[in-house]
C-alpha positions in Angstrom: 86.5 63.2 139.5 87.5 64.4 136.0 87.0 68.0 137.0 89.1 67.5 140.1 91.9 65.9 138.0 91.7 68.9 135.7 92.1 71.3 138.6 95.2 69.4 139.8 96.9 69.1 136.4 96.7 72.8 135.5 98.5 74.0 138.7 101.2 71.3 138.2 101.7 72.4 134.6 101.9 76.1 135.5 104.4 75.3 138.3 106.6 73.2 136.0 106.5 76.0 133.3 107.3 78.7 135.9 110.2 76.7 137.3 111.6 76.0 133.8 111.4 79.7 132.9 112.9 80.8 136.2 116.1 78.8 135.6 116.6 80.0 132.1 118.9 83.0 131.6 120.1 85.3 128.9 123.8 85.0 128.0 125.2 88.0 126.1 128.4 88.2 124.1 129.8 91.4 122.7 132.1 90.5 119.8 134.4 93.0 118.1 135.7 91.1 115.0 139.1 92.3 113.9 142.5 91.3 112.6 145.2 90.1 115.0 148.5 88.3 114.3 149.0 84.7 115.3 151.6 82.0 114.9 150.0 78.8 116.3 152.4 76.3 114.8 155.5 78.4 115.5 156.4 78.6 111.9 154.8 81.7 110.4 153.2 85.0 111.6 150.0 85.7 109.7 146.9 88.0 110.0 144.1 86.1 111.8 140.6 87.0 112.5 140.1 87.4 116.2 137.4 88.6 118.6 138.0 91.4 121.1 141.7 91.5 120.2 142.1 87.8 121.1 142.8 84.6 119.2 141.8 81.8 119.7 138.4 83.3 119.9 136.1 83.0 123.0 133.9 79.9 123.7 130.2 80.5 123.6 128.7 78.6 126.6 125.1 78.2 127.7 122.7 75.8 129.4 119.7 74.2 127.8 116.9 76.7 127.8 119.1 79.8 127.8 118.7 82.6 125.3 122.0 83.6 123.7 122.6 87.1 122.4 125.7 87.8 120.2 126.3 91.4 119.3 128.8 91.2 116.4 130.6 94.3 115.2 132.8 94.1 112.0 136.1 95.9 112.5 138.0 94.0 109.8 138.1 97.0 107.6 138.6 95.0 104.3 136.1 92.1 104.5 132.5 91.5 105.3 131.5 88.6 107.6 128.7 86.6 109.2 128.3 84.1 112.0 126.7 80.6 111.8 126.0 78.6 114.9 126.8 75.2 113.6 124.4 72.4 114.6 121.8 74.6 116.4 118.4 74.0 114.9 117.3 77.6 115.3 113.7 76.5 115.9 111.6 79.6 115.1 114.7 81.7 114.4 115.8 80.8 110.9 116.8 84.5 110.4 119.6 83.9 113.0 121.2 81.0 111.2 124.0 83.1 109.6 124.9 82.1 106.0 125.3 85.3 104.0 122.7 85.7 101.1 120.7 82.9 102.6 119.3 84.0 105.9 120.9 87.5 106.1 123.1 89.9 104.3 126.8 89.9 105.3 127.9 92.3 108.0 129.8 95.1 106.2 133.0 96.6 107.7 131.9 99.1 110.3 128.5 97.6 110.8 126.9 95.7 113.7 124.5 92.8 113.8 122.7 91.1 116.7 122.0 87.4 116.8 119.4 86.3 119.4 118.1 82.7 119.8 117.0 80.3 122.5 118.7 76.9 122.7 116.7 73.9 123.6 119.2 71.2 122.6 122.2 70.0 124.6 125.5 69.1 123.1 128.8 70.1 121.4 128.6 72.7 118.7 130.7 75.5 117.2 130.3 78.8 115.6 132.1 80.2 112.5 132.0 82.7 109.7 129.7 81.6 106.9 130.8 84.1 104.3 133.2 83.7 101.3 135.1 80.8 102.8 136.4 83.0 105.5 136.5 80.9 108.7 139.9 79.2 108.1 141.4 82.6 108.7 140.5 82.0 112.4 136.9 83.0 112.9 135.7 79.7 114.4 135.3 78.5 118.0 133.4 76.1 120.3 129.8 76.5 121.3 128.9 74.3 124.3 125.3 73.7 125.6 125.4 72.0 128.9 122.6 69.7 130.1 121.8 69.4 133.8 119.6 66.5 132.9 122.2 64.6 130.9 121.8 60.8 131.4 125.6 60.6 131.7 126.3 63.5 134.1 127.1 62.4 137.7 126.7 58.8 136.8 129.7 58.5 134.4 131.4 61.9 134.9 131.2 65.1 136.9 130.8 68.5 135.4 134.2 69.8 136.6 135.9 67.0 134.7 134.7 68.2 131.3 137.3 69.3 128.7 136.8 70.9 125.3 139.3 70.2 122.5 139.3 71.6 119.0 141.3 70.0 116.2 142.0 71.6 112.9 144.1 72.1 109.9 146.0 75.4 109.5 147.1 77.5 106.5 149.9 80.0 106.4 148.3 82.0 103.6 145.0 83.9 103.9 141.9 82.6 102.3 141.6 85.7 100.2 144.8 84.7 98.5 144.2 81.0 98.3 140.6 81.1 96.9 141.3 82.9 93.7 144.1 80.5 92.9 141.9 77.5 93.7 139.0 78.5 91.5 141.1 79.4 88.5 141.9 78.1 85.1 145.5 77.6 86.4 144.0 74.9 88.6 141.8 73.0 86.1 141.9 69.7 88.2 140.5 71.5 91.2 143.3 70.4 93.5 142.5 71.9 97.0 145.2 73.8 98.9 147.1 71.5 101.3 147.2 72.7 104.9 150.6 73.7 106.4 150.0 72.2 109.8 147.5 70.6 112.2 146.5 72.0 115.6 145.1 71.0 119.0 143.2 73.9 120.6 144.8 76.2 118.0 148.3 75.4 119.2 150.8 72.6 119.2 152.3 70.5 122.0 149.2 70.8 124.1 149.3 69.5 127.6 146.1 68.5 129.4 146.6 67.9 133.2 144.7 64.9 134.5 144.2 63.2 137.9 144.4 59.4 138.4 141.2 57.2 138.7 139.1 59.9 137.2 136.6 59.8 134.3 136.8 62.9 132.0 134.3 63.9 129.3 136.2 65.2 126.2 134.2 67.3 123.8 136.2 67.3 120.5 135.3 69.5 117.6 137.0 69.5 114.1 136.9 73.2 113.3 139.1 72.7 110.2 138.5 73.8 106.6 139.5 70.6 104.8 141.2 67.7 106.6 139.4 64.9 108.4 141.3 63.8 111.5 142.1 60.4 112.9 142.2 60.7 116.7 143.4 58.4 119.4 144.6 58.4 123.0 147.5 56.2 123.7 147.0 53.8 126.6 143.3 54.8 127.0 140.0 53.8 125.5 137.3 56.3 124.4 133.6 55.7 125.3 131.5 57.6 122.8 128.3 59.1 124.3 127.4 62.0 121.9 128.0 62.9 118.3 126.9 66.3 116.8 124.7 67.1 119.8 122.8 63.8 119.8 123.2 61.3 122.7 124.0 57.8 121.7 124.3 54.5 123.6 127.9 54.2 125.0 130.3 52.6 122.5 134.0 51.8 123.0 136.6 53.0 120.5 140.3 52.9 120.1 140.4 55.5 117.3 137.8 57.8 115.9 137.5 59.9 112.7 136.2 63.4 112.6 135.6 65.1 109.3 135.6 68.9 109.1 132.6 70.1 111.2 131.9 66.9 113.0 132.0 66.6 116.8 132.3 63.7 119.2 132.1 63.6 123.0 133.6 60.6 124.8 134.6 59.4 128.2 138.2 58.7 129.1 139.0 57.1 132.5 142.6 57.7 133.7 144.9 55.1 135.2 145.6 54.6 138.9 149.4 55.2 138.6 151.0 58.5 137.7 154.5 57.5 136.7 153.9 58.2 133.0 152.3 60.7 130.7 150.5 59.6 127.5 150.3 61.1 124.0 147.0 61.8 122.2 147.3 62.3 118.5 145.3 63.8 115.6 146.5 62.7 112.1 145.2 64.5 109.1 143.5 62.3 106.4 146.1 62.7 103.7 143.9 60.7 101.2 142.1 64.0 100.7 145.3 65.7 99.5 146.3 65.8 95.8 149.9 66.3 96.9 151.8 65.6 100.1 154.5 68.2 100.6 157.8 66.8 101.9 157.9 69.3 104.8 154.3 68.6 106.0 153.9 67.1 109.4 150.3 65.8 109.1 150.2 64.7 112.8 149.8 66.9 115.9 150.4 65.6 119.4 149.1 66.5 122.8 149.6 64.8 126.2 147.5 63.6 129.1 149.9 64.8 131.9 149.7 62.8 135.0 153.0 64.2 136.4 154.5 67.4 135.0 158.0 66.2 136.2 157.8 63.2 133.9 158.9 63.3 130.2 156.4 63.7 127.4 156.9 60.6 125.3 156.8 60.6 121.5 153.7 58.9 120.1 154.2 55.3 119.0 154.0 54.4 115.4 150.6 53.1 114.2 150.5 50.3 111.7 147.1 51.3 110.3 144.4 53.9 110.7 141.4 51.8 111.7 138.8 54.1 113.1 135.5 53.3 114.8 132.5 53.3 112.3 130.1 56.0 113.5 127.3 54.4 111.4 127.1 51.6 114.0 126.1 53.9 116.8 122.7 53.5 118.3 120.7 56.6 119.5 120.2 56.9 123.2 116.5 57.6 122.8 116.0 54.5 120.6 114.3 56.4 117.9 113.5 54.0 115.1 113.6 54.5 111.3 111.2 57.2 110.1 108.5 56.0 107.8 108.2 55.9 104.1 109.5 59.3 102.7 107.0 61.8 101.3 109.8 63.4 99.2 113.0 62.0 97.8 115.8 64.3 96.8 118.6 62.7 94.7 121.9 64.5 94.4 124.9 63.5 92.4 128.3 65.0 93.4 130.2 66.0 90.4 133.5 68.0 90.1 133.9 69.5 86.6 135.1 72.5 84.6 133.2 75.4 83.2 133.8 77.7 80.3 136.2 79.9 82.3 138.5 76.9 82.6 138.2 76.6 86.4 137.0 73.5 88.3 133.7 73.7 90.1 131.6 71.4 92.4 128.1 70.5 91.4 125.0 68.8 92.7 123.6 67.2 89.6 124.3 69.9 86.9 124.0 72.9 89.3 126.9 74.7 90.9 125.6 77.1 93.6 125.6 80.9 93.0 124.3 83.3 95.7 121.2 85.1 94.7 120.8 88.9 94.6 118.2 88.8 97.5 118.9 86.5 100.5 116.7 83.5 100.1 114.9 84.0 103.3 113.9 87.5 102.2 112.5 86.1 99.0 110.4 83.8 101.1 109.0 86.7 103.0 108.3 88.9 100.0 106.9 86.3 97.5 103.5 85.7 99.0 101.8 82.6 97.7 104.6 82.1 95.1 107.0 81.3 97.9 106.0 77.6 97.4 107.3 77.7 93.8 111.1 76.9 93.8 111.6 78.9 90.7 111.5 82.2 92.6 114.7 81.2 94.5 116.7 81.1 91.3 118.3 78.7 88.9 121.5 78.4 90.8 120.5 78.0 94.5 119.3 74.5 93.8 116.2 75.0 96.0 113.7 72.4 97.1 110.5 73.4 98.7 109.4 71.1 101.6 105.9 70.9 103.1 105.7 70.9 106.9 106.1 67.6 108.6 106.7 65.6 105.5 109.5 62.9 105.7 112.3 63.8 103.4 114.9 61.3 102.1 118.2 62.6 100.6 120.2 60.2 98.4 123.7 61.4 97.6 125.7 59.6 95.0 129.4 60.4 94.9 130.7 60.6 91.3 134.0 61.9 92.7 137.0 60.0 94.1 137.2 62.0 97.3 135.4 61.9 100.7 132.8 64.6 101.3 131.3 65.5 104.8 127.7 66.6 104.2 126.0 69.0 106.7 122.4 69.9 107.0 121.4 73.2 108.7 118.3 73.3 110.9 118.1 69.6 111.6 120.0 66.4 112.5 119.2 63.5 110.2 119.0 59.7 110.5 122.0 58.2 108.7 119.9 55.4 107.1 122.6 53.8 104.8 126.2 54.3 103.8 127.8 52.2 101.1 131.4 51.1 101.0 133.9 52.9 98.8 133.6 52.3 95.1 130.0 50.9 95.5 128.6 53.0 92.7 125.3 54.8 92.8 122.1 54.0 94.8 120.2 53.1 91.7 122.7 50.5 90.7 123.1 49.0 94.2 119.8 47.1 94.4 119.2 48.0 98.1 115.8 48.5 99.4 114.0 49.7 102.6 114.8 46.3 104.2 118.5 47.1 104.0 118.2 50.3 106.0 119.2 50.5 109.7 116.1 49.9 111.8 117.4 52.3 114.5 119.7 54.7 112.6 122.3 56.9 114.3 121.7 60.6 114.0 124.0 63.6 113.5 124.1 66.7 111.4 127.3 66.0 109.4 128.0 62.6 107.8 130.8 61.4 105.6 130.2 60.1 102.0 132.9 57.7 100.8 134.6 58.0 97.4 132.4 56.8 94.5 129.8 55.5 96.9 126.5 56.8 98.2 124.6 57.7 101.4 120.9 57.8 102.3 119.7 60.3 104.9 116.2 60.9 106.3 114.6 63.7 108.4 111.2 65.1 109.2 110.6 68.7 107.9 109.3 70.0 111.3 111.3 73.2 111.5 110.1 76.0 109.1 113.1 77.8 107.7 115.7 78.2 104.9 118.3 75.5 105.4 121.5 74.8 103.4 122.7 71.3 102.7 126.3 71.3 101.7 129.7 69.7 101.8 131.7 71.1 104.7 135.0 71.0 103.0 135.2 74.8 102.8 136.9 74.7 99.3 133.8 72.8 98.0 131.4 75.3 99.6 133.2 78.0 97.8 133.1 76.1 94.5 129.4 75.4 94.7 128.5 72.1 96.4 125.4 73.5 98.0 121.6 72.8 97.9 118.9 74.8 99.6 115.8 73.5 101.5 113.0 76.0 101.8 110.9 74.4 104.5 107.2 75.4 105.0 107.6 78.8 103.4 104.0 80.0 104.1 104.5 79.1 107.8 107.8 81.2 107.8 105.8 84.2 106.5 103.4 83.9 109.5 106.1 83.5 112.2 109.2 85.4 111.2 110.0 89.1 111.1 113.4 90.6 110.2 114.9 93.0 112.8 115.6 96.5 111.4 119.3 96.0 112.2 119.4 93.1 109.8 117.8 95.2 107.1 120.4 97.9 107.8 123.1 95.4 107.1 121.7 94.9 103.6 121.4 98.7 103.1 125.1 99.1 104.0 126.0 96.9 101.0 123.1 98.1 98.8 121.6 94.6 98.7 117.8 94.4 98.0 115.6 92.8 100.7 112.6 91.9 98.6 112.1 90.1 95.3 113.1 86.9 93.7 116.7 85.7 93.2 117.2 88.4 90.5 115.7 91.1 92.7 112.5 91.3 90.6 109.6 92.4 92.8 107.1 92.7 90.0 107.2 89.2 88.4 108.7 86.7 90.8 108.9 84.1 87.9 111.1 86.4 85.8 114.7 85.6 86.7 116.3 88.0 84.2 119.5 89.3 85.7 120.0 86.7 88.3 123.6 85.8 89.2 124.9 82.9 87.1 127.8 80.5 87.1 130.1 80.6 84.1 128.9 79.0 80.9 129.6 75.3 80.3 132.5 74.2 78.2 131.8 73.8 74.5 130.3 70.4 73.5 132.9 67.7 72.8 135.1 68.4 75.8 135.3 65.0 77.5 137.2 64.4 80.7 140.2 63.2 78.7 140.0 66.4 76.6 139.8 68.6 79.6 142.9 67.0 81.1 144.7 67.3 77.7 143.7 70.9 77.6 145.0 71.5 81.1 148.4 69.9 80.3 148.5 71.8 77.0 148.0 75.0 78.9 150.7 74.0 81.3 153.1 73.1 78.6 152.4 76.4 76.9 153.2 78.3 80.1 156.4 76.4 80.6 157.3 77.1 77.0 156.9 80.8 77.5 159.0 80.6 80.6 161.8 78.8 78.8 161.7 81.4 76.0 161.9 84.3 78.4 164.7 82.6 80.4 166.6 82.0 77.2 166.1 85.5 76.0 167.3 87.1 79.2 170.3 84.8 79.6 173.7 86.5 78.9 174.9 86.1 75.3 178.5 85.0 75.2 178.8 86.4 71.6 177.5 89.8 72.5 179.9 92.7 72.7 180.9 94.1 76.1 179.1 97.4 75.5 175.8 95.6 74.9 176.0 93.7 78.1 176.9 96.9 80.0 173.8 98.7 78.5 171.5 95.9 79.6 172.9 96.0 83.1 172.4 99.8 83.3 168.7 99.5 82.3 167.8 96.8 84.8 165.9 98.0 87.9 167.9 98.1 91.1 166.4 96.1 94.0 166.8 97.5 97.4 166.2 95.1 100.3 163.8 92.2 99.8 160.1 91.7 99.1 157.9 90.9 102.0 155.0 88.5 101.4 151.6 90.0 102.0 150.7 87.5 104.6 153.8 88.1 106.7 153.7 90.5 109.7 154.9 94.0 109.0 155.4 97.1 111.2 151.9 98.3 110.3 150.1 95.1 111.2 148.5 94.4 114.6 150.5 93.5 117.6 151.2 89.8 118.0 148.7 88.3 120.4 149.9 85.4 122.6 148.0 82.3 121.8 146.0 81.1 124.8 142.8 79.1 125.1 140.0 81.5 125.9 136.7 80.4 127.4 133.6 82.3 128.1 133.8 86.0 127.1 130.2 86.9 127.8 128.1 87.9 130.8 124.9 86.5 131.9 121.8 87.8 133.6 118.9 85.9 135.1 
């Protein structure tokens, strides 16, 4: 009988495998990345990064089990780029994850780069540039992985009633102009640039036609750079079923909060009558902003349109922003708390100044600095020394993880702002989140007994001001994975750590395509060696990229603030002196005033801001929502 059972099981397994493979397909996207001109809020034309001369950029769409191939060609001319596929675990393909100087070299102007990976996880994701804070210039869009075996499909909603919404902040100035001013001694407090507008689907006044008595699945993605968004649908409840690609047990909500990079999928059932249309609103979290400009409209409104002939009502005033607490969600698969951690990583979030006078973001005492050699390439060239975190540099804040160990991350917020933390290559169990102003984990007195027995899971989780979070995951995906705040200003100012997971396993399973190595050659970036590019002695970090030196001893927080205001006072003083010196002198003789007038330059016309459209800039592209953009083959 055992042998007969064996003979039966094998054909069934082969049949199942064959059927699974026969339904999978390869979906190919050819992306020419270039500048276009857009004006999504109707206030300001600006250069924007588009794909195939379009903006908004195409959706990437696939089914579970599909292989996605993205051929990216950089036609920007003046900037390098890269693509990260946010939330995808990249099991076995860490070289396709996308962050520049981590898993690849950036794609130089004129170069091409092919990403290829198989997706075995359903859900709502997005893709974006992961190079030099670039994606707020427009290089970000939805990535949707549909699941024919979803527990909610055809029981709660039908596939044709799925809708994808992006929400974001929007800047009128380019990031290449904003970043140098942000990380500068002229901004010693580290005040982040405040957005100029908020957008639904990269536009405003969005209309979503709906039918009565119908349940819709809304996949909502915050593709913004900075602002969290409070979201609500007037007259309708939301039933949450997925966050960040993880199914959860249905939960009712009147209002949700999505930080930058978070996603939420929820069901909305429409009304039986069609006499009215209903507003849905996203309101930027202004507590993140150091200033609130008088002309800023921090809300953006769209409408569920039952009848196009009926008016679009203004949204009602809201007394308070009381959002659903995502920490209370329960995973659909009932996964319980992972066991006692094998490794505990403790990170303190600090915002502080360095010797150049600028404000930086730190995990503990380290602000991230990209190494000379992409970290993955150091793994592949370091041999047995790949298990030594030293080889990855002093400023990448690298932690080496052993395969299958349980890792706990404790993050203490010593800052007064919210921070959404994202982990590449995994989702994590959100084990604990303190209230605001709760202090540090060490001072809290909590223990394992206080942790959620069945924690919700996602890949991006919000840390409250001067509080702490505890996250837990299993290191079962060999690769090089970043852990960072997803406020893009804080990525650029250094709030990043690196997990090097099972490096010796990576060496056995990963090879780098020649095209990827060619991308490094185009920018003369070495592809072997430690963080300093040293291939002879991997423990010698002489010449590695470094952050600026610390401020001299004795500079307390109060001293730094005093220095900042002293500098500001000095600048104002110089301005006053110049103004006074250039003012007309009533006592001066007429011939002197005439001489001064003759020597002043003559201004013809008016200056044009660099971020405004000019005759030499690309043609304005009409803003429309673009889906698809690829072709598939079985």
